[in-house]
DRENKE-603507 format. One record per residue (C-alpha): z, y, x negated; residue number from 0; residue in one letter. Coordinates in Angstrom, 1 decimal, always signed. Last residue first. Example, Ala and Ser with C-alpha at 12.3 -4.5 7.8 and 13.67 -1.06 7.14 Angstrom:
// DRENKE-603507
+--------+--------+--------+-----+-----+
:     up :  north :   east :   n : res :
+--------+--------+--------+-----+-----+
:   +7.1 :   -1.1 :  -13.7 :   1 :   S :
:   +7.8 :   -4.5 :  -12.3 :   0 :   A :
+--------+--------+--------+-----+-----+
END
This chain:
// DRENKE-603507
+--------+--------+--------+-----+-----+
:     up :  north :   east :   n : res :
+--------+--------+--------+-----+-----+
: -105.7 :  +22.9 :   -7.7 : 232 :   X :
: -105.0 :  +23.2 :   -4.3 : 231 :   X :
: -102.0 :  +21.0 :   -3.9 : 230 :   X :
: -100.8 :  +18.1 :   -1.8 : 229 :   X :
:  -97.4 :  +17.8 :   -1.4 : 228 :   X :
:  -97.0 :  +17.2 :   +2.2 : 227 :   X :
:  -96.7 :  +20.7 :   +3.6 : 226 :   X :
:  -99.8 :  +21.3 :   +1.4 : 225 :   X :
: -102.0 :  +18.5 :   +3.7 : 224 :   X :
: -104.9 :  +21.0 :   +4.2 : 223 :   X :
: -104.4 :  +20.3 :   +7.8 : 222 :   X :
: -100.7 :  +21.0 :   +7.4 : 221 :   X :
: -101.4 :  +24.7 :   +5.8 : 220 :   X :
: -103.9 :  +25.6 :   +8.3 : 219 :   X :
: -101.4 :  +24.7 :  +10.9 : 218 :   X :
:  -98.5 :  +26.5 :   +9.8 : 217 :   X :
: -100.8 :  +29.5 :   +9.4 : 216 :   X :
: -102.4 :  +29.5 :  +13.0 : 215 :   X :
:  -99.1 :  +28.3 :  +14.1 : 214 :   X :
:  -97.7 :  +31.8 :  +13.5 : 213 :   X :
:  -94.0 :  +32.6 :  +14.3 : 212 :   X :
:  -92.6 :  +28.9 :  +14.3 : 211 :   X :
:  -92.8 :  +28.8 :  +10.8 : 210 :   X :
:  -90.0 :  +26.3 :   +8.7 : 209 :   X :
:  -92.4 :  +24.3 :   +7.0 : 208 :   X :
:  -94.9 :  +27.6 :   +6.0 : 207 :   X :
:  -91.8 :  +29.4 :   +4.2 : 206 :   X :
:  -91.4 :  +26.1 :   +1.9 : 205 :   X :
:  -95.2 :  +26.3 :   +1.2 : 204 :   X :
:  -94.8 :  +30.1 :   +0.8 : 203 :   X :
:  -91.9 :  +29.2 :   -2.2 : 202 :   X :
:  -94.6 :  +26.4 :   -3.5 : 201 :   X :
:  -97.3 :  +29.2 :   -3.6 : 200 :   X :
:  -95.1 :  +31.4 :   -5.4 : 199 :   X :
:  -94.0 :  +29.1 :   -7.9 : 198 :   X :
:  -97.6 :  +27.6 :   -8.5 : 197 :   X :
:  -98.7 :  +31.5 :   -8.9 : 196 :   X :
:  -96.1 :  +32.1 :  -11.7 : 195 :   X :
:  -96.4 :  +28.7 :  -13.5 : 194 :   X :
: -100.2 :  +29.3 :  -14.1 : 193 :   X :
: -103.0 :  +28.7 :  -11.7 : 192 :   X :
: -106.1 :  +26.7 :  -13.4 : 191 :   X :
: -109.1 :  +28.4 :  -15.1 : 190 :   X :
: -111.5 :  +26.1 :  -17.4 : 189 :   X :
: -114.8 :  +26.6 :  -15.3 : 188 :   X :
: -115.2 :  +30.5 :  -17.0 : 187 :   X :
: -112.3 :  +31.2 :  -19.3 : 186 :   X :
: -114.3 :  +31.0 :  -22.5 : 185 :   X :
: -116.9 :  +33.5 :  -20.8 : 184 :   X :
: -114.1 :  +36.1 :  -19.7 : 183 :   X :
: -112.7 :  +36.0 :  -23.5 : 182 :   X :
: -116.2 :  +36.5 :  -24.8 : 181 :   X :
: -116.8 :  +39.1 :  -22.3 : 180 :   X :
: -113.7 :  +41.0 :  -23.4 : 179 :   X :
: -114.4 :  +41.0 :  -26.7 : 178 :   X :
: -117.9 :  +42.7 :  -26.4 : 177 :   X :
: -116.3 :  +45.0 :  -23.8 : 176 :   X :
: -113.7 :  +46.1 :  -26.4 : 175 :   X :
: -116.3 :  +46.9 :  -29.4 : 174 :   X :
: -119.0 :  +49.0 :  -26.7 : 173 :   X :
: -116.1 :  +50.4 :  -25.2 : 172 :   X :
: -114.7 :  +51.8 :  -28.9 : 171 :   X :
: -117.9 :  +53.0 :  -29.4 : 170 :   X :
: -118.2 :  +55.0 :  -26.2 : 169 :   X :
: -114.8 :  +56.4 :  -26.8 : 168 :   X :
: -116.4 :  +57.7 :  -30.5 : 167 :   X :
: -119.7 :  +58.9 :  -28.5 : 166 :   X :
: -117.4 :  +61.5 :  -26.6 : 165 :   X :
: -117.9 :  +60.5 :  -22.5 : 164 :   X :
: -120.1 :  +63.1 :  -21.3 : 163 :   X :
: -122.8 :  +61.3 :  -20.1 : 162 :   X :
: -120.4 :  +58.8 :  -18.0 : 161 :   X :
: -119.0 :  +61.7 :  -16.1 : 160 :   X :
: -115.5 :  +63.3 :  -15.6 : 159 :   X :
: -114.6 :  +62.9 :  -19.0 : 158 :   X :
: -111.7 :  +61.9 :  -21.4 : 157 :   X :
: -112.8 :  +58.0 :  -20.9 : 156 :   X :
: -109.5 :  +56.8 :  -20.4 : 155 :   X :
: -109.9 :  +53.1 :  -20.2 : 154 :   X :
: -108.7 :  +50.1 :  -18.1 : 153 :   X :
: -109.5 :  +46.3 :  -18.5 : 152 :   X :
: -107.7 :  +43.5 :  -17.2 : 151 :   X :
: -108.1 :  +39.7 :  -17.0 : 150 :   X :
: -107.0 :  +37.8 :  -13.9 : 149 :   X :
: -106.7 :  +33.9 :  -13.9 : 148 :   X :
: -106.1 :  +31.8 :  -11.2 : 147 :   X :
: -106.9 :  +33.7 :   -8.4 : 146 :   X :
: -104.7 :  +33.0 :   -5.3 : 145 :   X :
: -105.5 :  +35.5 :   -3.0 : 144 :   X :
: -101.8 :  +37.2 :   -4.2 : 143 :   X :
: -102.9 :  +37.1 :   -7.5 : 142 :   X :
: -106.2 :  +39.1 :   -6.6 : 141 :   X :
: -104.4 :  +41.8 :   -5.0 : 140 :   X :
: -102.0 :  +42.1 :   -7.9 : 139 :   X :
: -104.9 :  +42.1 :  -10.5 : 138 :   X :
: -106.1 :  +45.4 :   -8.3 : 137 :   X :
: -103.0 :  +47.0 :   -8.6 : 136 :   X :
: -102.4 :  +46.2 :  -12.0 : 135 :   X :
: -106.0 :  +47.4 :  -12.6 : 134 :   X :
: -105.4 :  +50.9 :  -10.8 : 133 :   X :
: -101.8 :  +51.8 :  -12.7 : 132 :   X :
: -103.5 :  +51.2 :  -16.1 : 131 :   X :
: -106.2 :  +53.4 :  -14.8 : 130 :   X :
: -103.7 :  +56.6 :  -14.0 : 129 :   X :
: -104.2 :  +59.1 :  -16.7 : 128 :   X :
: -106.9 :  +61.3 :  -17.9 : 127 :   X :
: -110.7 :  +61.1 :  -17.2 : 126 :   X :
: -110.1 :  +57.8 :  -15.6 : 125 :   X :
: -111.5 :  +54.2 :  -15.9 : 124 :   X :
: -110.8 :  +51.1 :  -13.9 : 123 :   X :
: -111.6 :  +47.4 :  -14.6 : 122 :   X :
: -110.6 :  +44.3 :  -13.0 : 121 :   X :
: -111.8 :  +41.1 :  -14.0 : 120 :   X :
: -111.1 :  +37.6 :  -12.0 : 119 :   X :
: -111.6 :  +34.0 :  -12.8 : 118 :   X :
: -111.4 :  +31.3 :  -10.1 : 117 :   X :
: -110.0 :  +28.0 :   -9.9 : 116 :   X :
: -107.1 :  +28.7 :   -7.4 : 115 :   X :
: -109.6 :  +30.7 :   -5.0 : 114 :   X :
: -111.7 :  +27.6 :   -3.8 : 113 :   X :
: -108.7 :  +26.6 :   -1.9 : 112 :   X :
: -108.5 :  +29.8 :   +0.2 : 111 :   X :
: -105.2 :  +31.2 :   +0.9 : 110 :   X :
: -104.0 :  +31.5 :   +4.7 : 109 :   X :
: -100.9 :  +33.2 :   +5.0 : 108 :   X :
:  -98.2 :  +33.7 :   +2.5 : 107 :   X :
: -100.6 :  +32.9 :   -0.3 : 106 :   X :
: -102.9 :  +35.9 :   +1.0 : 105 :   X :
: -105.9 :  +35.1 :   +2.9 : 104 :   X :
: -105.1 :  +36.8 :   +6.2 : 103 :   X :
: -104.5 :  +40.1 :   +3.9 : 102 :   X :
: -108.0 :  +40.1 :   +2.7 : 101 :   X :
: -109.0 :  +42.7 :   +5.3 : 100 :   X :
: -106.4 :  +45.4 :   +3.8 :  99 :   X :
: -108.2 :  +44.6 :   +0.5 :  98 :   X :
: -111.4 :  +45.9 :   +1.9 :  97 :   X :
: -109.7 :  +49.2 :   +3.2 :  96 :   X :
: -108.4 :  +49.4 :   -0.5 :  95 :   X :
: -111.8 :  +49.6 :   -1.8 :  94 :   X :
: -112.9 :  +52.7 :   +0.5 :  93 :   X :
: -109.6 :  +54.4 :   -0.1 :  92 :   X :
: -110.3 :  +54.3 :   -4.2 :  91 :   X :
: -108.1 :  +52.9 :   -6.5 :  90 :   X :
: -105.0 :  +54.8 :   -7.4 :  89 :   X :
: -103.4 :  +57.5 :   -9.5 :  88 :   X :
: -105.0 :  +60.4 :   -7.4 :  87 :   X :
: -108.4 :  +58.4 :   -7.7 :  86 :   X :
: -108.9 :  +56.4 :  -10.8 :  85 :   X :
: -112.3 :  +54.9 :  -10.9 :  84 :   X :
: -112.3 :  +51.4 :   -9.3 :  83 :   X :
: -113.8 :  +47.9 :  -10.4 :  82 :   X :
: -113.6 :  +44.5 :   -8.9 :  81 :   X :
: -115.3 :  +41.3 :  -10.6 :  80 :   X :
: -114.8 :  +38.1 :   -9.4 :  79 :   X :
: -116.1 :  +35.0 :  -11.7 :  78 :   X :
: -116.9 :  +31.6 :  -10.7 :  77 :   X :
: -118.1 :  +32.5 :   -7.3 :  76 :   X :
: -119.0 :  +30.7 :   -4.1 :  75 :   X :
: -115.6 :  +31.8 :   -2.5 :  74 :   X :
: -116.2 :  +35.3 :   -3.4 :  73 :   X :
: -119.6 :  +35.2 :   -1.7 :  72 :   X :
: -118.2 :  +34.0 :   +1.1 :  71 :   X :
: -115.5 :  +36.1 :   +1.4 :  70 :   X :
: -117.6 :  +39.2 :   +0.8 :  69 :   X :
: -120.1 :  +38.2 :   +3.9 :  68 :   X :
: -116.5 :  +37.4 :   +5.7 :  67 :   X :
: -115.7 :  +41.1 :   +5.7 :  66 :   X :
: -119.0 :  +42.3 :   +6.7 :  65 :   X :
: -119.4 :  +40.3 :   +9.7 :  64 :   X :
: -115.5 :  +40.0 :  +10.2 :  63 :   X :
: -115.2 :  +43.9 :  +11.3 :  62 :   X :
: -113.5 :  +43.3 :  +14.7 :  61 :   X :
: -111.7 :  +40.4 :  +13.2 :  60 :   X :
: -111.8 :  +36.9 :  +15.3 :  59 :   X :
: -113.7 :  +35.4 :  +12.5 :  58 :   X :
: -110.7 :  +35.6 :  +10.3 :  57 :   X :
: -108.9 :  +33.4 :  +13.1 :  56 :   X :
: -106.1 :  +33.7 :  +15.6 :  55 :   X :
: -102.9 :  +35.2 :  +14.9 :  54 :   X :
: -103.4 :  +36.4 :  +11.3 :  53 :   X :
: -107.1 :  +37.7 :  +11.7 :  52 :   X :
: -106.2 :  +38.7 :  +15.4 :  51 :   X :
: -103.5 :  +41.1 :  +14.2 :  50 :   X :
: -105.0 :  +44.1 :  +15.9 :  49 :   X :
: -104.0 :  +46.4 :  +12.9 :  48 :   X :
: -106.7 :  +48.7 :  +13.1 :  47 :   X :
: -108.2 :  +47.7 :   +9.8 :  46 :   X :
: -110.5 :  +50.4 :   +8.5 :  45 :   X :
: -114.1 :  +49.8 :   +8.9 :  44 :   X :
: -115.8 :  +47.1 :   +6.7 :  43 :   X :
: -117.1 :  +48.1 :   +3.2 :  42 :   X :
: -120.7 :  +47.5 :   +2.1 :  41 :   X :
: -121.9 :  +51.1 :   +2.1 :  40 :   X :
: -118.2 :  +52.4 :   +1.1 :  39 :   X :
: -118.1 :  +50.7 :   -1.4 :  38 :   X :
: -120.9 :  +48.7 :   -3.2 :  37 :   X :
: -121.2 :  +45.1 :   -3.2 :  36 :   X :
: -123.0 :  +43.4 :   -5.9 :  35 :   X :
: -124.3 :  +39.5 :   -6.2 :  34 :   X :
: -124.9 :  +38.3 :   -9.5 :  33 :   X :
: -126.4 :  +34.8 :  -10.4 :  32 :   X :
: -125.8 :  +34.0 :  -14.0 :  31 :   X :
: -127.3 :  +31.6 :  -16.5 :  30 :   X :
: -124.8 :  +32.6 :  -19.4 :  29 :   X :
: -126.4 :  +34.3 :  -22.6 :  28 :   X :
: -126.2 :  +37.5 :  -20.4 :  27 :   X :
: -122.6 :  +37.8 :  -20.4 :  26 :   X :
: -122.4 :  +40.9 :  -22.3 :  25 :   X :
: -125.0 :  +42.1 :  -19.7 :  24 :   X :
: -122.3 :  +41.8 :  -17.1 :  23 :   X :
: -119.6 :  +43.1 :  -19.5 :  22 :   X :
: -121.9 :  +46.4 :  -20.1 :  21 :   X :
: -122.5 :  +46.8 :  -16.2 :  20 :   X :
: -118.8 :  +47.0 :  -15.9 :  19 :   X :
: -118.4 :  +49.5 :  -18.2 :  18 :   X :
: -121.5 :  +51.6 :  -16.6 :  17 :   X :
: -120.0 :  +51.2 :  -13.0 :  16 :   X :
: -116.7 :  +52.6 :  -14.3 :  15 :   X :
: -118.2 :  +55.2 :  -16.4 :  14 :   X :
: -120.3 :  +56.6 :  -13.3 :  13 :   X :
: -122.7 :  +55.0 :  -11.2 :  12 :   X :
: -121.8 :  +56.7 :   -7.8 :  11 :   X :
: -121.0 :  +54.3 :   -4.9 :  10 :   X :
: -117.3 :  +53.4 :   -5.5 :   9 :   X :
: -115.0 :  +50.6 :   -5.5 :   8 :   X :
: -117.6 :  +48.1 :   -6.8 :   7 :   X :
: -117.5 :  +44.9 :   -5.9 :   6 :   X :
: -119.1 :  +42.1 :   -8.3 :   5 :   X :
: -119.4 :  +38.7 :   -7.3 :   4 :   X :
: -120.5 :  +36.4 :  -10.1 :   3 :   X :
: -122.3 :  +33.0 :   -9.8 :   2 :   X :
: -122.6 :  +30.9 :  -13.3 :   1 :   X :
: -125.8 :  +28.4 :  -13.2 :   0 :   X :
+--------+--------+--------+-----+-----+
END
């Protein structure tokens, strides 16, 4: 069974949601289990900058219940889909709030071993411009938590809601999501870190060897054996 975690950067079911649903439907020939999270309903409250997740444990975060529920779902998934409509040339504020809580598991701190064999897909739509900028930002977030392969899909739908999207654009979306779904499916179970991800990981390992400012991070790397040449892939 293929497990999929979907994080919707919004609650309304507009163009971004419907394109995501198309992708999921086209993966229907795969035996799947899909866990979905909607922002802001499933979003933790704003990060207060207490540094407890960095200095103590992710479970010391005041919002750990909501954060860890999503993190555990991502860890056990083969595919992580994150979508966001374009708000003021960026992702939704609700989604950014969630990413703020993922900082402790960046490559520079305590990356999760499981992430290094995941496939990610990020999706954004816009009525005008900016969707490509959003998917770039979302893919960077997944890169920094170690996701091995990330696909991007952005689309100017020329409408403020799905019902008003011109038929020609919907036809192009249908074709493009068919191709995209096939690419994603072909990569499931086969994703491995590329040279760039390995390089950044190794740089962070060198940094951790001289780390005297955060022993929680350093001991994490030491316990994993990553300071002695072992790798999470």
